[in-house]
LUMBALUM-725661 format. One record per residue (C-alpha): residue number from 1; residue in three letters; x, y, z. Coordinates in steps of 0.25 Angstrom, whole numbers. Layout:
! residues N
(NUM,ala,(X,Y,Z));
...
END
This chain:
! residues 595
(1,met,(89,-214,-154));
(2,asn,(84,-226,-147));
(3,val,(74,-222,-137));
(4,pro,(79,-224,-121));
(5,arg,(73,-234,-112));
(6,pro,(62,-240,-123));
(7,glu,(56,-251,-117));
(8,tyr,(42,-249,-110));
(9,pro,(42,-242,-98));
(10,arg,(30,-249,-89));
(11,pro,(32,-263,-91));
(12,asp,(19,-266,-82));
(13,leu,(10,-259,-89));
(14,arg,(11,-260,-105));
(15,arg,(6,-253,-118));
(16,pro,(10,-256,-132));
(17,glu,(10,-241,-137));
(18,trp,(19,-232,-129));
(19,arg,(30,-222,-133));
(20,asn,(42,-220,-127));
(21,leu,(48,-204,-125));
(22,asn,(61,-208,-120));
(23,gly,(74,-201,-128));
(24,val,(80,-188,-130));
(25,trp,(72,-178,-122));
(26,glu,(75,-161,-121));
(27,phe,(81,-159,-108));
(28,ala,(83,-147,-98));
(29,phe,(88,-145,-85));
(30,asp,(80,-133,-77));
(31,asp,(89,-131,-65));
(32,arg,(83,-116,-62));
(33,asp,(69,-123,-64));
(34,glu,(65,-113,-74));
(35,gly,(57,-122,-85));
(36,leu,(44,-121,-80));
(37,ser,(43,-106,-79));
(38,ala,(50,-106,-92));
(39,gly,(41,-115,-99));
(40,trp,(49,-125,-103));
(41,his,(38,-136,-104));
(42,glu,(32,-128,-115));
(43,arg,(44,-123,-123));
(44,gly,(59,-122,-126));
(45,ser,(70,-134,-127));
(46,phe,(79,-142,-117));
(47,ala,(92,-140,-122));
(48,gln,(97,-155,-116));
(49,arg,(93,-169,-122));
(50,ile,(91,-179,-112));
(51,leu,(87,-196,-114));
(52,val,(74,-200,-108));
(53,pro,(73,-206,-99));
(54,phe,(86,-205,-92));
(55,pro,(88,-195,-82));
(56,phe,(97,-183,-85));
(57,glu,(108,-188,-74));
(58,ser,(111,-200,-82));
(59,ala,(120,-203,-95));
(60,leu,(109,-208,-102));
(61,ser,(101,-195,-101));
(62,gly,(111,-189,-112));
(63,ile,(113,-178,-99));
(64,gly,(119,-185,-88));
(65,asp,(120,-173,-78));
(66,pro,(120,-179,-64));
(67,ala,(118,-164,-56));
(68,pro,(105,-161,-50));
(69,his,(94,-154,-61));
(70,pro,(82,-151,-53));
(71,thr,(74,-148,-65));
(72,leu,(73,-155,-78));
(73,trp,(65,-153,-91));
(74,tyr,(62,-163,-102));
(75,arg,(55,-162,-115));
(76,thr,(52,-173,-128));
(77,ala,(44,-170,-138));
(78,phe,(36,-182,-145));
(79,gln,(26,-185,-157));
(80,ala,(12,-192,-154));
(81,glu,(-1,-191,-157));
(82,arg,(-12,-187,-149));
(83,pro,(-20,-199,-143));
(84,ala,(-32,-202,-151));
(85,ala,(-47,-203,-145));
(86,gly,(-48,-211,-134));
(87,arg,(-31,-212,-132));
(88,arg,(-23,-207,-122));
(89,met,(-6,-204,-119));
(90,leu,(1,-204,-108));
(91,leu,(14,-200,-105));
(92,his,(24,-209,-95));
(93,phe,(36,-204,-88));
(94,gly,(42,-217,-81));
(95,ala,(48,-209,-71));
(96,val,(53,-194,-70));
(97,asp,(63,-190,-58));
(98,tyr,(56,-181,-50));
(99,glu,(44,-172,-55));
(100,ala,(40,-170,-68));
(101,thr,(30,-162,-74));
(102,val,(28,-164,-89));
(103,trp,(20,-158,-100));
(104,leu,(16,-161,-114));
(105,asn,(16,-151,-125));
(106,gly,(16,-140,-113));
(107,his,(6,-145,-107));
(108,glu,(8,-151,-91));
(109,leu,(4,-164,-91));
(110,gly,(8,-167,-76));
(111,arg,(18,-168,-66));
(112,his,(24,-180,-57));
(113,arg,(32,-181,-46));
(114,gly,(41,-194,-43));
(115,gly,(53,-199,-50));
(116,tyr,(51,-215,-49));
(117,val,(37,-217,-54));
(118,pro,(30,-214,-69));
(119,phe,(19,-204,-71));
(120,ser,(11,-202,-84));
(121,phe,(3,-192,-91));
(122,asp,(-9,-193,-99));
(123,ile,(-5,-183,-111));
(124,thr,(-16,-185,-119));
(125,gly,(-22,-171,-120));
(126,ala,(-8,-166,-120));
(127,ile,(-2,-173,-133));
(128,arg,(-3,-171,-147));
(129,ser,(0,-175,-160));
(130,gly,(13,-172,-165));
(131,glu,(24,-167,-156));
(132,asn,(24,-166,-141));
(133,ser,(33,-160,-131));
(134,leu,(33,-167,-118));
(135,val,(42,-158,-108));
(136,met,(44,-163,-92));
(137,arg,(50,-155,-80));
(138,ala,(58,-165,-70));
(139,val,(61,-160,-56));
(140,asp,(71,-168,-49));
(141,thr,(78,-161,-36));
(142,leu,(86,-166,-25));
(143,ser,(74,-166,-15));
(144,met,(75,-176,-5));
(145,asp,(58,-177,-5));
(146,gln,(57,-185,-19));
(147,pro,(61,-200,-19));
(148,arg,(76,-199,-26));
(149,gly,(80,-213,-21));
(150,lys,(96,-213,-24));
(151,gln,(97,-200,-30));
(152,tyr,(105,-190,-22));
(153,trp,(99,-179,-18));
(154,gln,(113,-172,-16));
(155,glu,(119,-165,-30));
(156,glu,(130,-176,-30));
(157,pro,(127,-191,-28));
(158,thr,(135,-199,-19));
(159,gly,(136,-212,-12));
(160,ile,(122,-221,-14));
(161,trp,(116,-208,-20));
(162,tyr,(116,-207,-34));
(163,ser,(113,-198,-48));
(164,arg,(101,-193,-49));
(165,thr,(90,-197,-59));
(166,ser,(80,-184,-63));
(167,gly,(69,-183,-73));
(168,ile,(65,-193,-82));
(169,trp,(70,-207,-80));
(170,gln,(60,-217,-84));
(171,thr,(55,-218,-98));
(172,val,(44,-208,-103));
(173,trp,(33,-214,-113));
(174,leu,(18,-211,-119));
(175,glu,(9,-221,-119));
(176,pro,(-6,-220,-127));
(177,val,(-17,-226,-119));
(178,pro,(-32,-227,-120));
(179,ala,(-43,-218,-113));
(180,ser,(-44,-226,-103));
(181,phe,(-32,-236,-100));
(182,ile,(-22,-245,-89));
(183,arg,(-13,-235,-81));
(184,arg,(-9,-245,-72));
(185,val,(-10,-258,-68));
(186,arg,(-8,-266,-53));
(187,leu,(-5,-281,-53));
(188,thr,(-4,-289,-40));
(189,pro,(-2,-303,-41));
(190,asp,(-8,-313,-33));
(191,leu,(2,-325,-32));
(192,asp,(-8,-334,-23));
(193,thr,(-19,-331,-31));
(194,gly,(-15,-332,-44));
(195,glu,(-22,-319,-46));
(196,leu,(-16,-305,-53));
(197,his,(-24,-294,-48));
(198,val,(-25,-282,-59));
(199,glu,(-28,-268,-57));
(200,ala,(-29,-258,-67));
(201,glu,(-28,-242,-67));
(202,val,(-37,-237,-78));
(203,asp,(-35,-224,-82));
(204,gly,(-48,-216,-90));
(205,asp,(-61,-223,-89));
(206,glu,(-61,-238,-84));
(207,gly,(-76,-239,-81));
(208,ser,(-80,-246,-93));
(209,leu,(-67,-253,-93));
(210,ala,(-61,-267,-90));
(211,leu,(-48,-273,-86));
(212,gln,(-43,-286,-93));
(213,ala,(-29,-293,-90));
(214,val,(-24,-305,-97));
(215,ala,(-11,-312,-90));
(216,leu,(-3,-319,-97));
(217,asp,(8,-328,-94));
(218,met,(18,-332,-106));
(219,gly,(11,-325,-116));
(220,arg,(-3,-334,-112));
(221,glu,(-14,-328,-106));
(222,val,(-18,-334,-91));
(223,ala,(-27,-325,-86));
(224,arg,(-38,-315,-88));
(225,ala,(-49,-305,-82));
(226,glu,(-55,-293,-83));
(227,ser,(-62,-284,-74));
(228,thr,(-76,-278,-74));
(229,pro,(-76,-264,-79));
(230,gly,(-72,-253,-73));
(231,arg,(-64,-261,-62));
(232,pro,(-49,-263,-68));
(233,ala,(-45,-275,-59));
(234,leu,(-45,-289,-60));
(235,val,(-38,-302,-57));
(236,leu,(-31,-311,-65));
(237,arg,(-30,-327,-61));
(238,ile,(-17,-331,-65));
(239,pro,(-16,-347,-66));
(240,gly,(-4,-354,-60));
(241,ala,(2,-338,-58));
(242,arg,(16,-341,-59));
(243,pro,(23,-332,-50));
(244,trp,(33,-321,-51));
(245,ser,(46,-324,-45));
(246,pro,(63,-319,-47));
(247,glu,(65,-334,-52));
(248,ser,(51,-335,-60));
(249,pro,(45,-321,-64));
(250,his,(35,-325,-72));
(251,leu,(27,-313,-77));
(252,tyr,(13,-313,-82));
(253,asp,(10,-304,-94));
(254,leu,(-4,-296,-92));
(255,arg,(-13,-289,-102));
(256,leu,(-22,-280,-98));
(257,ser,(-33,-271,-104));
(258,leu,(-46,-262,-102));
(259,leu,(-57,-267,-109));
(260,asp,(-69,-260,-113));
(261,glu,(-82,-264,-120));
(262,ser,(-76,-265,-133));
(263,gly,(-61,-270,-128));
(264,pro,(-48,-266,-124));
(265,val,(-47,-252,-121));
(266,asp,(-31,-252,-114));
(267,arg,(-21,-263,-114));
(268,val,(-8,-264,-107));
(269,glu,(1,-275,-103));
(270,ser,(8,-280,-91));
(271,tyr,(13,-291,-83));
(272,phe,(12,-298,-69));
(273,gly,(20,-306,-59));
(274,met,(13,-317,-51));
(275,arg,(21,-312,-36));
(276,lys,(18,-312,-22));
(277,val,(28,-304,-12));
(278,ser,(23,-307,3));
(279,ile,(30,-308,16));
(280,asp,(29,-320,27));
(281,gly,(36,-318,39));
(282,lys,(51,-315,35));
(283,asn,(51,-319,21));
(284,ile,(47,-312,9));
(285,leu,(40,-322,-1));
(286,leu,(38,-320,-14));
(287,asn,(28,-329,-20));
(288,asn,(25,-336,-6));
(289,arg,(40,-340,-6));
(290,pro,(51,-335,2));
(291,leu,(58,-324,-6));
(292,tyr,(74,-321,-2));
(293,gln,(77,-308,-9));
(294,arg,(91,-307,-14));
(295,leu,(89,-292,-19));
(296,val,(99,-282,-24));
(297,leu,(100,-265,-23));
(298,asp,(96,-261,-37));
(299,gln,(97,-245,-38));
(300,gly,(93,-242,-52));
(301,tyr,(103,-233,-58));
(302,trp,(110,-233,-70));
(303,pro,(125,-225,-72));
(304,asp,(119,-220,-86));
(305,gly,(105,-218,-84));
(306,gln,(102,-217,-68));
(307,tyr,(89,-221,-64));
(308,thr,(86,-224,-78));
(309,ala,(92,-238,-83));
(310,pro,(98,-236,-99));
(311,ser,(88,-248,-103));
(312,asp,(79,-258,-101));
(313,glu,(87,-270,-102));
(314,ala,(97,-261,-91));
(315,leu,(86,-264,-81));
(316,arg,(84,-279,-85));
(317,ala,(100,-280,-83));
(318,asp,(101,-275,-69));
(319,ile,(91,-285,-65));
(320,leu,(98,-296,-73));
(321,trp,(111,-293,-66));
(322,ala,(105,-292,-53));
(323,arg,(100,-307,-55));
(324,arg,(112,-311,-59));
(325,phe,(119,-307,-46));
(326,gly,(108,-316,-39));
(327,tyr,(97,-304,-34));
(328,asn,(82,-307,-36));
(329,gly,(79,-294,-34));
(330,ala,(81,-279,-32));
(331,arg,(79,-268,-21));
(332,lys,(77,-257,-32));
(333,his,(84,-247,-23));
(334,gln,(78,-232,-22));
(335,lys,(73,-232,-35));
(336,val,(59,-234,-42));
(337,glu,(64,-241,-55));
(338,asp,(60,-241,-70));
(339,pro,(48,-251,-72));
(340,arg,(58,-258,-83));
(341,trp,(65,-263,-70));
(342,leu,(54,-268,-63));
(343,tyr,(49,-275,-77));
(344,trp,(61,-282,-78));
(345,cys,(63,-286,-64));
(346,asp,(48,-292,-66));
(347,arg,(52,-300,-78));
(348,leu,(67,-305,-73));
(349,gly,(62,-308,-59));
(350,phe,(68,-299,-51));
(351,leu,(63,-293,-38));
(352,val,(61,-280,-34));
(353,trp,(61,-270,-20));
(354,gly,(53,-258,-27));
(355,glu,(59,-246,-18));
(356,met,(55,-230,-19));
(357,ala,(67,-221,-21));
(358,asn,(67,-212,-7));
(359,cys,(67,-199,-5));
(360,gly,(82,-192,2));
(361,leu,(91,-198,13));
(362,tyr,(90,-193,27));
(363,his,(78,-185,22));
(364,tyr,(62,-188,26));
(365,ser,(49,-179,22));
(366,pro,(36,-180,21));
(367,glu,(37,-175,6));
(368,ala,(48,-186,4));
(369,val,(39,-196,10));
(370,ala,(26,-191,0));
(371,asn,(35,-191,-12));
(372,leu,(40,-204,-10));
(373,ser,(26,-210,-5));
(374,asp,(20,-206,-19));
(375,glu,(29,-210,-27));
(376,trp,(32,-224,-21));
(377,arg,(18,-226,-22));
(378,gln,(19,-225,-38));
(379,ala,(30,-233,-38));
(380,val,(23,-245,-31));
(381,ala,(12,-242,-41));
(382,arg,(21,-242,-53));
(383,asp,(28,-256,-49));
(384,tyr,(17,-264,-42));
(385,asn,(15,-273,-54));
(386,his,(30,-278,-54));
(387,pro,(32,-292,-48));
(388,cys,(47,-290,-46));
(389,ile,(42,-279,-35));
(390,ile,(43,-286,-21));
(391,thr,(44,-275,-11));
(392,trp,(41,-261,-10));
(393,val,(52,-253,-4));
(394,pro,(47,-237,-1));
(395,phe,(60,-232,7));
(396,asn,(73,-235,8));
(397,glu,(83,-234,20));
(398,ser,(73,-220,25));
(399,trp,(77,-212,15));
(400,gly,(67,-202,12));
(401,ile,(61,-205,26));
(402,trp,(72,-201,36));
(403,gly,(68,-203,50));
(404,val,(60,-216,47));
(405,arg,(68,-221,60));
(406,asp,(62,-214,70));
(407,arg,(52,-203,65));
(408,asp,(37,-206,65));
(409,asp,(34,-198,53));
(410,val,(42,-204,43));
(411,gln,(40,-218,48));
(412,asn,(25,-215,46));
(413,ala,(28,-211,32));
(414,val,(35,-222,28));
(415,ile,(25,-233,35));
(416,asp,(13,-225,26));
(417,ile,(20,-227,13));
(418,val,(24,-243,17));
(419,arg,(10,-245,19));
(420,arg,(4,-237,6));
(421,thr,(14,-246,-1));
(422,arg,(9,-257,5));
(423,arg,(-6,-253,2));
(424,his,(-1,-251,-12));
(425,asp,(5,-264,-13));
(426,pro,(2,-275,-3));
(427,thr,(8,-284,-11));
(428,arg,(23,-282,-9));
(429,pro,(30,-279,4));
(430,val,(36,-266,9));
(431,ile,(48,-260,14));
(432,asp,(46,-246,22));
(433,asn,(61,-243,21));
(434,ser,(72,-252,15));
(435,gly,(84,-255,26));
(436,trp,(80,-248,39));
(437,glu,(70,-240,47));
(438,his,(59,-249,43));
(439,val,(44,-245,49));
(440,asp,(34,-253,40));
(441,thr,(41,-264,32));
(442,asp,(36,-279,26));
(443,ile,(51,-281,24));
(444,ala,(63,-277,36));
(445,asp,(73,-274,25));
(446,leu,(87,-269,30));
(447,his,(100,-263,23));
(448,thr,(114,-267,29));
(449,tyr,(128,-266,23));
(450,leu,(135,-274,33));
(451,arg,(148,-278,26));
(452,thr,(150,-294,30));
(453,gly,(140,-304,33));
(454,glu,(145,-306,47));
(455,gln,(138,-292,49));
(456,ile,(126,-296,43));
(457,his,(123,-308,54));
(458,val,(128,-301,63));
(459,trp,(118,-288,64));
(460,trp,(107,-294,57));
(461,pro,(98,-297,68));
(462,cys,(100,-281,72));
(463,tyr,(95,-275,59));
(464,arg,(83,-286,59));
(465,ser,(79,-282,72));
(466,gly,(82,-267,72));
(467,gln,(90,-267,84));
(468,thr,(101,-259,76));
(469,tyr,(103,-251,66));
(470,val,(107,-256,51));
(471,tyr,(121,-258,51));
(472,asp,(129,-243,45));
(473,ser,(117,-235,45));
(474,asn,(109,-229,57));
(475,his,(96,-234,53));
(476,pro,(88,-244,61));
(477,phe,(81,-255,55));
(478,trp,(68,-252,60));
(479,ala,(63,-238,63));
(480,lys,(59,-233,77));
(481,gly,(45,-239,82));
(482,his,(47,-253,71));
(483,arg,(53,-265,72));
(484,tyr,(54,-279,64));
(485,glu,(44,-287,62));
(486,gly,(45,-300,56));
(487,gln,(47,-294,42));
(488,pro,(56,-300,31));
(489,val,(71,-295,31));
(490,val,(78,-290,20));
(491,val,(92,-286,18));
(492,ser,(89,-276,7));
(493,glu,(103,-270,7));
(494,tyr,(117,-275,10));
(495,gly,(130,-276,2));
(496,gly,(134,-263,-3));
(497,met,(149,-265,-8));
(498,ala,(157,-261,-17));
(499,met,(169,-270,-25));
(500,glu,(182,-266,-28));
(501,gly,(184,-260,-42));
(502,tyr,(170,-255,-44));
(503,pro,(173,-240,-40));
(504,pro,(162,-228,-40));
(505,pro,(162,-219,-51));
(506,pro,(172,-206,-49));
(507,gly,(167,-197,-40));
(508,lys,(158,-206,-32));
(509,pro,(161,-210,-20));
(510,leu,(161,-225,-18));
(511,gln,(148,-231,-11));
(512,ala,(147,-246,-6));
(513,cys,(148,-252,7));
(514,gly,(162,-257,6));
(515,ile,(171,-261,-7));
(516,asp,(176,-275,-8));
(517,ala,(185,-281,-17));
(518,pro,(176,-291,-28));
(519,pro,(179,-305,-21));
(520,arg,(178,-299,-8));
(521,tyr,(163,-291,-14));
(522,leu,(157,-305,-17));
(523,glu,(163,-311,-4));
(524,arg,(156,-300,4));
(525,tyr,(144,-300,-4));
(526,his,(143,-316,0));
(527,asp,(144,-314,14));
(528,leu,(133,-302,15));
(529,thr,(124,-309,6));
(530,arg,(125,-322,14));
(531,ala,(124,-315,27));
(532,ile,(111,-309,24));
(533,leu,(107,-324,18));
(534,asp,(108,-329,32));
(535,leu,(101,-318,39));
(536,glu,(90,-326,46));
(537,asp,(78,-318,43));
(538,val,(82,-311,29));
(539,cys,(74,-313,15));
(540,gly,(81,-306,8));
(541,phe,(94,-295,3));
(542,cys,(97,-284,-6));
(543,phe,(112,-282,-10));
(544,thr,(116,-269,-12));
(545,gln,(117,-266,-25));
(546,leu,(115,-271,-39));
(547,thr,(123,-260,-46));
(548,asp,(132,-248,-43));
(549,val,(126,-234,-43));
(550,glu,(135,-222,-45));
(551,gly,(144,-223,-32));
(552,glu,(138,-234,-25));
(553,val,(147,-246,-31));
(554,asn,(140,-257,-24));
(555,gly,(133,-264,-35));
(556,val,(135,-277,-40));
(557,leu,(135,-271,-55));
(558,thr,(142,-257,-56));
(559,tyr,(135,-246,-60));
(560,asp,(137,-250,-75));
(561,arg,(131,-265,-73));
(562,arg,(143,-273,-72));
(563,pro,(144,-284,-61));
(564,lys,(155,-282,-52));
(565,val,(156,-298,-47));
(566,asp,(152,-311,-53));
(567,pro,(135,-310,-54));
(568,asp,(135,-326,-53));
(569,leu,(144,-324,-40));
(570,leu,(137,-314,-34));
(571,ala,(123,-320,-36));
(572,ala,(126,-333,-29));
(573,tyr,(130,-326,-17));
(574,thr,(117,-318,-18));
(575,arg,(108,-331,-21));
(576,glu,(112,-340,-9));
(577,gln,(102,-345,0));
(578,pro,(97,-338,13));
(579,ala,(100,-346,25));
(580,ala,(86,-348,28));
(581,tyr,(75,-343,20));
(582,pro,(63,-342,20));
(583,ile,(64,-336,34));
(584,pro,(56,-344,45));
(585,arg,(46,-336,54));
(586,gln,(55,-338,66));
(587,ala,(67,-337,61));
(588,ala,(79,-335,72));
(589,val,(82,-321,72));
(590,arg,(96,-317,78));
(591,gln,(98,-306,89));
(592,cys,(105,-293,86));
(593,gly,(120,-295,87));
(594,ala,(119,-310,87));
(595,ala,(130,-317,79));
END
C-alpha cells in the first residue's frame, strides 16, 4: 500500500534523512475512558484500523464515524535500529487535536495540548533495535474552552459549524539528528538593506559551534556568512535582492550548517523570500508599494478528509483555483493550516492572513484565553518564515472573547495577546478581532453581508466611523472606549451567496446569504465587488468563499472542487481597478447616511 501524504512535512527546515510513519494503524474508541487504568498503552490490541493521518470522522480514514468520541487510542509498530553513539532520533507529530499522550515501548514520552501545532519527542532512550510499539491516546472533547475553529461543539453540526476533526490529522514521522542539531530557524528579511537575518535554535551543546549560512539563487551561490562560535545568529547580505510578490514570487534557497573545528555536524535546507509588509497612512504596502488585497475566504475543509487534504497536489490545486478566479490571496479562516499549503503559497505567490482557530461562540473564560494564547504563540513561531503570510489574526468576530464589546477584562485579554503577537513578530500587522468590536488593531477590517452595492455605498461611512452597528448583526465596529484612528480598512467578509442548482447535501439546511440564478449570481458578485472597489478609503476585500463546506454552499467551487461559474468571467470582475488607490492621507470621507 502506498503511504498517504508522502511529501516532506516541514518544508522550511528539511533534512534528507527522515521516515514517514503514515499508513494503517490500530485504533480504538475509549468512550468509557478505561484505557489508562486498563493499561492499553502496554498491552492488548485495538480492533479497528485507521489510515493515518486522516481523522476518524473522515471517509479517507477508513472509519468515517461523525459521532463525537472524546477519547481515542492509536498504535503502530515499526522496525528501527538504535541510534549510533553521537546520534539521536526524534518523533514528530504535525498536529493532533486536541490533547495527546504518547508512549514508545511502554515508556511515556510526554504530553501535548493544542490541536493545530506540531510537537516532538526525543526518543533516543526509548527506541530499540528491532520492532518498536508506538501508542498514542488522544482526547478531544466538546469543550468551548479549547480552540476549535469551525468544529461544532454540539453533537450534530449545522449552519456555518462543521464536522469535527479529532486525533491525528497531520503527518507522523521520524527524524535522525546529531547530538547537537538545528531545531528551528527564524528568518527575517530586510528588503530595504538587502539583508536576511538568520537566527537558529540549537538543541545540544552549542558553545563551540558556529552557524554557517549560504544563500543560493537558481542554484548559484549569492551570499555566505558564518557566526562566531556559541552565537548561532548571523546576517546574509543579498546583492541586488529580488523581492517576493504575488506577481513575482521569487525565492532563494538557503543551506544552513552547524560547524565545529573539524567541519559540519548538522546540515538543513530552507528557503526565503525578500518581502516587506508595512503601513503608510490608510495604505498597506508590500515591498514599499501600495497593495490592494483581493482575497478569498478559505476554510480548509475537504469532503473526504475533513481538515486533512487528500494529497499535496490538492493543496496546490486550491491555490491555483483561487488565482484563476482573480484572487491574489486568502484569509485562511479559523484554521492553522498544514505547512504544505503555506509552502505552495510561497511558491505560487499567494498572500495569506494567518488566523487562529478560536474557542466557542458566545463564550469567554480565562481558561479559553490561556489555551488560545499558548497555542497561538506556537502557531506564529511555526509559520514565521513564510513570506506569503502578511497579516496575523488571533480572533474572529468575538468568538471565545464574548463580552469584548464592553467588558474591561475581556478587552485587556485581547490587547495582551495582540501586543504579545507584535513583540514576537514586529514585521507583520496584527488584526485584533476580525470583523467588529475592535480594541487594538493595525488594520480596521469589517464583515458585511449587504445584498446590493447601493447599500454598501450608503452605509459604508457609518461602518467605518463606528456610528452604527454592523449590518444584520448586533455588533459595533469598535468596542466600548475605542474608536477609529486612521488605520487601513479592509472589507474582509462579504458576498456569501449561493447559486441555484447547487443545493446542500441531504439533511443539511441551506446556509448562505441569499440564493441567485447563475446569471444573477455574476451580476451580484460584480455589483458588490465594484461597490467595494469604489469606496474612498478601502484597500482590499475578501469574498466569502472559495469552496462550499457541508451545508454552507456559498463557494465559487463546490465542496469537491468543481467551478460553479466561469473562472475567467469572475476573475475579470475581481481584478477591476479601485476607483482611487493608493489612498491619499487626506482622503475625502462622507458622513454617515450621506449618499
